[in-house]
ZAMARGU-4260 file (C-alpha; in steps of 0.2 Angstrom, whole numbers, plus 5000, padded with zeros to 4 digits):
<rodrens>
0) 4998/5001/5001 | 5007/5016/4995 | 5004/5028/5007 | 5009/5046/5003 | 5008/5065/5004
5) 5017/5079/5010 | 5016/5087/5028 | 5000/5081/5041 | 4990/5073/5022 | 4993/5057/5021
10) 4983/5048/5006 | 4985/5032/4994 | 4992/5038/4977 | 4983/5023/4968 | 4964/5030/4976
15) 4969/5048/4971 | 4955/5058/4961 | 4944/5043/4958 | 4927/5038/4962 | 4919/5023/4968
20) 4934/5016/4974 | 4927/5006/4989 | 4914/4994/4990 | 4903/5001/5007 | 4909/5008/5023
25) 4915/4991/5028 | 4928/4990/5013 | 4935/5008/5017 | 4938/5003/5036 | 4947/4991/5030
30) 4960/5001/5018 | 4960/5015/5033 | 4966/5003/5043 | 4979/4996/5034 | 4986/5014/5030
35) 4984/5014/5051 | 4993/4999/5056 | 5007/5006/5065 | 4994/5011/5078 | 4989/4993/5080
40) 4988/4986/5099 | 4994/5003/5104 | 4988/5015/5116 | 4976/5022/5104 | 4957/5023/5103
45) 4946/5026/5088 | 4931/5040/5090 | 4917/5037/5077 | 4908/5052/5071 | 4889/5044/5068
50) 4880/5039/5061 | 4892/5035/5045 | 4907/5034/5054 | 4905/5022/5064 | 4903/5007/5052
55) 4920/5013/5048 | 4926/5015/5063 | 4920/4997/5069 | 4931/4989/5056 | 4947/5000/5060
60) 4944/4996/5079 | 4943/4977/5077 | 4955/4977/5064 | 4968/4985/5073 | 4962/4978/5092
65) 4957/4997/5099 | 4943/5003/5109 | 4929/5010/5100 | 4919/5026/5105 | 4910/5038/5100
70) 4913/5056/5097 | 4895/5065/5093 | 4895/5078/5082 | 4882/5086/5071 | 4879/5101/5059
75) 4868/5114/5059 | 4856/5113/5047 | 4847/5127/5033 | 4828/5129/5037 | 4824/5122/5020
80) 4836/5112/5018 | 4842/5099/5031 | 4856/5093/5022 | 4866/5107/5023 | 4875/5116/5035
85) 4881/5132/5041 | 4887/5127/5058 | 4891/5112/5069 | 4887/5104/5087 | 4899/5093/5094
90) 4895/5082/5112 | 4903/5096/5124 | 4893/5109/5118 | 4906/5116/5108 | 4897/5126/5091
95) 4906/5133/5079 | 4896/5143/5063 | 4901/5149/5046 | 4902/5165/5046 | 4903/5166/5027
100) 4889/5154/5024 | 4877/5165/5039 | 4882/5179/5027 | 4878/5172/5011 | 4860/5164/5014
105) 4858/5179/5025 | 4854/5172/5039 | 4842/5179/5052 | 4848/5178/5070 | 4832/5168/5075
110) 4835/5155/5064 | 4855/5154/5069 | 4845/5152/5088 | 4835/5141/5085 | 4849/5130/5074
115) 4859/5130/5088 | 4848/5124/5099 | 4838/5111/5090 | 4855/5104/5083 | 4861/5103/5104
120) 4847/5093/5110 | 4849/5082/5095 | 4868/5080/5101 | 4862/5078/5119 | 4850/5065/5114
125) 4863/5054/5104 | 4876/5057/5117 | 4863/5048/5130 | 4860/5034/5116 | 4877/5030/5111
130) 4887/5033/5128 | 4873/5031/5141 | 4882/5039/5160 | 4899/5033/5154 | 4915/5042/5158
135) 4927/5049/5144 | 4942/5038/5146 | 4956/5050/5147 | 4965/5055/5133 | 4982/5066/5140
140) 4997/5057/5128 | 4983/5044/5121 | 4981/5046/5102 | 4963/5049/5099 | 4958/5043/5081
145) 4942/5053/5073 | 4934/5043/5060 | 4921/5048/5047 | 4914/5040/5033 | 4920/5059/5024
150) 4926/5073/5022 | 4917/5086/5013 | 4918/5105/5020 | 4929/5097/5034 | 4918/5110/5046
155) 4911/5097/5056 | 4928/5087/5058 | 4935/5104/5064 | 4923/5106/5077 | 4925/5086/5085
160) 4943/5089/5083 | 4941/5104/5095 | 4929/5096/5106 | 4942/5081/5108 | 4953/5097/5113
165) 4944/5101/5126 | 4942/5082/5132 | 4961/5083/5134 | 4967/5076/5121 | 4984/5080/5115
170) 4986/5070/5101 | 4971/5071/5087 | 4972/5059/5071 | 4957/5062/5056 | 4956/5045/5047
175) 4943/5046/5032 | 4940/5036/5018 | 4937/5051/5007 | 4938/5067/5006 | 4940/5083/4996
180) 4957/5091/4996 | 4954/5109/5002 | 4944/5101/5016 | 4959/5092/5021 | 4968/5106/5020
185) 4957/5117/5029 | 4958/5101/5043 | 4976/5098/5045 | 4984/5112/5055 | 4971/5108/5069
190) 4977/5090/5068 | 4995/5079/5072 | 4990/5068/5056 | 4975/5067/5044 | 4975/5049/5033
195) 4964/5051/5019 | 4963/5036/5006 | 4955/5042/4993 | 4958/5063/4989 | 4949/5071/4975
200) 4948/5091/4971 | 4937/5099/4960 | 4921/5110/4960 | 4908/5095/4963 | 4913/5084/4976
205) 4899/5070/4986 | 4905/5059/5000 | 4892/5046/4992 | 4903/5045/4975 | 4917/5036/4983
210) 4905/5022/4986 | 4900/5007/4976 | 4885/5005/4988 | 4879/5021/4999 | 4864/5021/5010
215) 4861/5031/5027 | 4866/5025/5041 | 4849/5024/5055 | 4852/5024/5074 | 4848/5011/5076
220) 4863/5002/5064 | 4873/5013/5075 | 4867/5008/5093 | 4868/4987/5084 | 4887/4990/5082
225) 4890/4997/5099 | 4882/4986/5107 | 4892/4971/5096 | 4908/4978/5098 | 4906/4977/5117
</rodrens>
């Protein structure tokens, strides 16, 4: 496996710029596990971002012999488009807003406040559902590997990394099967390393384009994976 890259961003040259390179999220996890093999049976922790990052993170954690946790982060979506976001909320209450998008869409203050409140409630519910009252593991000196199924704008991952820092992590690794180069370059300065198997560029980018089989991951499936992993 030819892992290459410059600086903190590491990708696979053979997959660079291509579409439909993974059969599904499980195969994507297998590829990432090979890229992360230096962490096998080390004192690292996989933190998967639900929902789509959990099936990827499960495969990595099993392959590398590492514990699997969840880092609940959710984008704050536009009132008229639940697929597009202008900010994100993390499990510790961290909120980050994309001021450029707020100005572009001319969002009203009351819409933003409502969006933040709804997203905080969603994140709080998911934390309770997926983690219960379990204490967070001690992270100082341990690599925290943040996993998602793709990196589109990178904004949600930035908020996840910020929340992990607040939790005490001093070494954060991002691992995603696919990502836009601009997003990777946006996130890289805030983490110690960023592994992206399928790095792509261009004005049109969709995470789903890297997969032959793509579907949404339900909360029930996330819960099933987390329960089975224990």
